[in-house]
Structures are given as C-alpha cells and as structure tokens.
N, C-alpha and C positions, 0 to 999 in steps of 0.2 A: 583575302584580307582587304578591308576597305580603309582608305586613308582620306581624311578631309584636309584640304589645302586652301589657305586663304590667298587670294590674288588681288591685284588692283581692279580686276573686273568682277570680283565677288568670290563666293565660296565655290570651290571646285571639288570634285571627288575622283579618286583613283581606286579602281578595283584591281588588285594584284593577283596574277596567276603565276606563281613562282616556279622556276625550274629548279630541280634538286641540285644541279651543278651548273649554274648559269655562267655563260660567257658573254651574253649580250642582253640588253633590255630593249624591248620593242614597245614604244608608247603609241597607242592608237586612239585618235580622236574620232568622234562621230560626225555625221553629216548635219545639215541644217534642217532636215526633215525627220530625224529620228535619233535614237540614242545608241547606247552600247549593246542593245539587244539585236542589232543588225546581224544577219546570218553569217557574213564573212568575218566580222569581228569576233563573234562567239566561236566560230570554227578555228580561227587562229589561236584564240586563248586556250582552246582544248588541246590542240595538237603541238604547238611550238615548244611548250615546256619540255616535251620529250626530246627535243632537239637542242636543249641547252639554252633556250631563249625564254627569259622571263617576260611575260606580257602584262603591260599596264593599260587597262582600259580606262580612258580619261573622259569624264563628263564635264563639259564646259559649264561655267557658272550660270549661264542663262538656262541651261537644261536642269541643273540642280534646283534652281529657283522656281521651276515649274512653268516657265514661259514657253509660249508656243512658237515664237518667231525668233530666229537667230539674230544677234546684233550685227553691226557693221564689221567688216574684216579687221579693222584696227583694234576693235574690242576683243575679237576672237584671238588675235595675235597677242594681245596683252594678257589674256587668260592663260595662253600657252606658255608665255615667258614666265609668268608667275608660278606655274607648275614645275618648270624645268628643274629647279634645285631638288625637289622631291624625287624626280625621275633619275637624277644623277647620284642620289645618295648612296647607291650600292657600289659606287666607284667602278662601274662597268661602262663600256661604250653603249651609247643610247641611239637606237634607230628612231627617228622622228617619223611618225606615220599617221594615217587616218584615211577615212573614206569621204569622198566628195568634198564638201567644204573643209572637212578636217585635213584632207590631202593638200588643199591649197594652203592652209595654215602651216603645215609641215614644210612645204616647199618654200614659203616666204620667209620662214624663220630659221631654217636649218643651218645656214652658214654662220649667222650671228651667235647662235646658241652652241655651236660646236658639235652638232649631230654627226654621228658616224656615217649615217646614210639616211635615205628617205624611202618610205614605202607609200606609194600613192594608189589607193584603192578607188576605182571608179572616179578617176580625176575628171572633173567637169570642164572639159576643154572649151565648151561654149554652151550657152543656153540652148535648149531644144529648138531646132528650126532656125537658129541664128548663127551659122558657122562663121560669119564675118566678125562676130564678137569673141574673138579667140582669147583664151587665157594661157596660151602656150608659153608666153614670156615668164610666167610664174614657175612653170615646170622646168623650163630650160635654165633658169637662174638659180636652181637649188644649190648648185656648187659642190655637191657630194654624190657618191654613188646612189643611183635612184632606180627603183623598180616600179613600173606602172602595171597594175593588174586591171584589165578592162574587159567588160562584156562586149561580145561581138555585135550585140544589138542595142548598145547604150545610146539613147537619144541625146545625151550630153557629149557625145564624141565616141565614134567607133574607132577601133584600133587603126584602121587604114587612114583615118583623118589626121592622125598625129604627125607632126613634122619630124624630120630626122633630128637626132640629138644624141647626147651622151647619156643614154639611159637604156635600161632593159625593159622588155614588155612581155607579159604573160596574157594571152588572150583566152577568155572563157567563152567557148562556143555557145551561141544562142542567148547568152546572159544579157539581162537588161541592166539598168543603173544600180539595182539592188542585187544583181547576180541571180535573179530568178530566171528560170528557164521554162518555156512552155511545156505542158505535159506531152505534147506530140513530138517534142524534140528528140533527136537521137541521143543527146546527152541528158542524163537524169540529173535531178537536183543534187543528189549525193555526189555524183561524179563531178559536177561543176565545182562543188566545194572542195573536193579532193584536188582538182587542178589548182585551185587557189593555194591550199595549204602545202601541197607538194612543191609548187613553184616558189613560194616564199621560203620554205624550209631549205630548198636547194640554194636559193640566193643568199640567205643568211649564213649558210655554211661557207660561202665564198668570201665572206667578210672577215674571216679570221685574221 
C-alpha cells in the first residue's frame, strides 16, 4: 500500500509492507544517491513482515519530486519529522531507520521523535578517503538502542573504523556501501542479504 504524506519539505511517499500480526514498525529512509529500490531495503521489506515487523519504505520529498540531488540535512530532517505522525498511526513502537544519509536522519531525530530504536544501514561514518571528517557524533547521540549494519569494504567507513559506543554492529563480509559483494568473494550476494535480514530480525526480536 502506498500512502502520500504532506510535510514542510514537500510531498513524501510511504510504501507499506504490513506484517499480519505486527508488534513493531520499521521505517526506512533511502540514501542521497538512490531510492527505496536499494537491495537492503527491499530485502528487509520482504523478510521482516514474517517476523512481526511492518516495514515502511519512505521516499523523501526531494526524491518524490524527481530531483537528482538531496537537500541539506535540516531539510531531510524536516521531511522525516513531517512523516512521523503517519508512521506512528498504527499505535505501535516505531524503529527509525535508513541507509546512508537516511541513517544519519534517523540518528539525528530519534530522541526527539520518540523512536523505539534506530537501524543504521551503511552509516556514512566519513566521506570516502577523509576519515578525519567523522560523523560519529550523530551515531553516538541517537539516544536509543541502535544497530549498525556495515559492509566490511564500505569506503564511507569500515566496521573497524567505528568508535566504541552503546550500539550493536552486524558486519557484512566483502560488502561495499550498497552491500554489493564482488563475484570472486567467498560470500555470495544472496548470503550477504541473508546476513542483513537475519541480523536485523534477531535484533528486532530483542526489542520486545
């Protein structure tokens, strides 16, 4: 089911993947370079409803409007805030999540919006090749239970680059920023996606 939501940042869109007997809602925003067709977002939308988690794939207003470049962080945050009432309408706890830029939005707004937890997929710890420009403060300030799912070869931050903190980590072997794995890797693409979905399913079960 698709739901259109008006926000201060423009018209957003939610694609719902409902669980038959939902106990949680997982809201997932996309990155700055792509939409909800990302392999990890689609895999989670397919699998998690079987585990009692309704998945809401969120398209930010800039993406709905057909723009090619994401706006400033404050505009992304405004769009997410505007969507939140629609996400909480089922009166279930909501996990705020997303991939890359969407993960940053989730971390920055989780506490103020009352999110149950944060799921950060491919958190962009720093721009590629610039580890000195760390965004760790956004992750560490989420203020709620947080799971980071990170590719072992992500140029935006490999798992071993992340600082110690109060969050859990699932590492995807050989995965890049989009969780793609090389054909020569020991881990297949299907196995990489299974690591993601299994890890997230296990983590959401712990949030009861």
